[in-house]
C-alpha positions in Angstrom: -5.9 -5.3 -2.7 -3.1 -5.2 0.0 0.7 -5.5 -0.6 2.5 -8.5 -0.2 4.6 -8.3 2.9 8.1 -7.5 2.2 11.4 -7.0 4.6 14.6 -5.2 4.1 17.0 -3.8 5.8 16.5 -0.3 7.5 19.4 2.1 6.9 19.4 3.6 10.8 19.5 0.4 12.2 22.6 -0.4 10.5 24.4 3.4 11.5 26.0 3.9 14.4 23.9 5.9 17.0 26.3 9.1 16.8 26.4 8.8 13.0 25.0 12.4 11.8 22.8 11.2 9.1 21.3 8.5 11.9 20.7 11.8 14.2 18.9 13.7 11.6 16.8 10.7 10.8 15.5 10.4 14.2 14.6 13.9 14.5 12.7 13.0 11.3 10.9 9.9 12.9 9.7 12.7 15.6 7.9 14.6 12.9 6.6 11.3 11.2 5.1 10.3 14.6 3.4 13.4 15.0 2.3 13.3 11.1 0.8 9.7 11.7 -1.0 10.6 15.0 1.0 7.7 16.9 0.8 9.5 20.1 -2.8 9.8 20.3 -3.3 6.3 18.6 -1.5 4.6 21.6 -3.0 6.5 24.6 -6.3 5.5 23.0 -5.2 2.0 22.9 -4.0 2.0 26.3 -6.7 3.8 28.0 -9.6 1.8 26.2 -8.2 -1.9 27.0 -6.5 -1.0 30.1 -9.7 -2.0 32.1 -9.8 1.1 34.1 -6.2 -0.2 36.2 -3.5 2.2 36.8 -0.4 0.3 35.6 2.7 0.4 37.9 5.6 -0.8 35.2 5.1 -0.3 31.4 8.2 -1.8 28.8 8.3 -0.1 25.5 10.2 -2.7 23.3 12.4 -0.7 20.5 12.2 2.6 22.9 15.1 4.3 20.9 15.6 7.5 22.2 12.4 7.8 24.7 10.8 10.7 23.3 8.1 8.9 21.6 7.1 7.4 25.4 7.9 10.9 26.9 5.3 12.0 24.7 2.8 9.3 25.5 3.9 9.7 29.4 2.5 13.4 28.9 -0.8 12.5 27.8 -1.1 9.9 30.6 0.3 11.4 33.4 -2.6 12.9 34.8 -4.4 9.7 35.3 -1.6 7.5 35.8 0.7 8.4 38.3 4.0 7.3 39.5 4.4 4.9 36.4 8.0 2.9 35.9 8.5 3.1 32.5 11.1 0.6 31.1 13.0 1.4 27.7 14.3 -1.2 25.5 16.7 -1.0 23.0 19.9 -1.9 21.1 21.4 1.4 21.4 21.4 4.0 24.4 20.5 6.9 23.1 18.2 8.4 25.7 19.5 11.9 26.4 19.4 13.6 29.8 16.7 16.0 28.8 14.4 13.2 27.8 15.1 11.8 31.6 14.3 15.0 33.6 11.0 14.9 31.1 10.0 11.9 32.9 10.9 12.8 36.2 9.3 16.1 36.1 5.7 14.0 35.8 6.4 12.0 38.5 7.3 9.0 36.4 10.7 6.6 36.4 12.5 5.8 33.8 14.5 2.4 33.3 16.4 2.4 30.1 18.2 -1.0 29.2 20.5 -1.6 26.5 19.7 -4.8 25.0 18.3 -7.4 22.5 15.1 -7.5 22.4 14.8 -11.3 22.4 17.6 -11.7 25.4 15.6 -9.2 27.2 12.3 -11.1 26.8 14.0 -14.2 28.2 14.6 -12.8 31.5 12.5 -9.5 31.9 10.2 -9.2 35.1 6.6 -9.0 34.5 5.3 -5.5 33.6 1.4 -4.4 33.5 1.6 -3.1 29.9 4.0 -3.9 27.0 3.9 -1.3 24.1 5.5 -1.3 20.5 5.6 1.8 18.5 7.0 1.5 14.9 8.7 -1.8 15.7 7.2 -5.2 15.1 7.7 -4.3 11.2 11.2 -5.5 11.8 10.4 -8.9 12.3 8.5 -11.8 10.3 8.1 -15.7 10.5 9.4 -17.3 13.6 11.2 -14.1 15.2 8.0 -12.2 15.1 5.9 -15.3 16.4 8.9 -15.1 19.2 8.8 -11.7 20.2 4.6 -11.5 20.7 5.2 -14.9 22.9 7.7 -13.5 25.1 5.4 -10.3 25.2 2.4 -11.9 26.2 4.3 -13.9 29.0 5.2 -10.6 30.2 2.2 -8.8 31.0 -1.4 -8.7 30.8 -2.1 -6.0 28.3 0.0 -5.4 25.0 -0.3 -2.5 22.5 1.2 -1.8 19.0 0.9 1.0 16.6 2.9 -0.2 13.1 2.5 1.0 9.8 0.0 0.1 7.7 1.0 -1.6 4.4 -1.2 0.0 1.4 -0.9 1.5 -1.4 -2.0 5.1 0.3 0.9 4.6 2.8 3.6 3.8 0.3 2.7 6.6 -1.9 2.7 9.0 1.4 6.2 7.3 2.4 7.8 8.4 -1.0 7.0 12.0 -0.8 8.5 12.7 2.8 11.1 14.8 0.7 8.2 17.7 1.2 9.4 17.6 5.0 12.8 18.0 4.6 13.2 14.3 5.4 17.1 13.0 4.7 18.2 10.3 2.9 18.3 7.6 5.3 14.7 8.3 6.2 13.4 8.5 2.7 14.7 5.0 2.4 13.6 3.5 5.4 9.8 4.9 5.4 8.9 2.9 2.1 10.6 0.0 3.5 8.9 0.3 6.7 5.5 0.4 4.9 6.4 -2.9 3.0 7.0 -4.6 5.9 3.8 -3.0 7.6 0.6 -5.1 8.6 -2.6 -5.4 7.3 -6.2 -7.1 8.4 -5.3 -9.8 11.1 -1.9 -10.7 10.6 -0.8 -10.0 14.0 -3.7 -11.6 15.7 -3.1 -14.4 13.7 0.5 -14.8 15.4 -0.5 -13.6 18.8 -0.3 -17.1 21.2 -2.7 -18.6 23.1 -5.9 -17.1 21.5 -8.5 -18.5 24.0 -7.3 -16.5 27.3 -6.7 -12.7 25.3 -9.2 -10.3 23.9 -7.9 -9.0 20.3 -8.1 -5.9 18.7 -6.4 -5.1 15.2 -7.8 -2.4 12.6 -7.0 0.7 10.8 -6.2 3.1 13.4 -5.5 6.2 11.0 -4.9 6.5 7.2 -1.1 5.1 7.8 -1.3 3.5 11.0 -1.8 -0.3 12.0 -3.2 -0.7 15.3 -2.9 -4.0 17.5 -3.9 -4.9 21.1 -4.2 -7.6 23.2 -6.0 -8.0 26.8 -5.5 -11.2 28.8 -9.2 -12.5 29.8 -7.9 -15.0 32.6 
């Protein structure tokens, strides 16, 4: 039996970007991404549902400091050359060394500081739109609006989100073992409780008849969702 979905504010979203606790929590998130195999999961989602086509532009919603997308780019760059990445986040926290990392791969980085809903109203189309540990911040009408906006922009969408389950919740409460700070220890269980299970994202995705949808458990603690336009 799955847990009932529940959203509550996450501390990292409310702290200034330069707050030491926020900076420490972002470092924790890099380790958590690695422990959850998020990069591997997203790479597999993108290759499997790309139809063999090389994208020219990828948008990441809630791209944060860009390090997750950079790790993804390192896995993709040998097959996908000269991609433009657009990171969208409400904070501008991409460091210069991250920018150099994209340049070194032959990829181009655009960093946009914006509310995601405002961005989706006016953005140019992209071959792929992604979200990593981001969709769980939204529920009901905002989530439906976000997914509808993404669907208008792209032919391929991929998301790797927290899996809402008892094992995930237990694991999220053990992060003190990796030295996670108080912000991360608060936000991790909150993220799990706001995560997804079953076909919840498929049920919200618009225009089901024109899209091929895939949604499943991708790893012990990750819920994967992919959508590919058919026409």
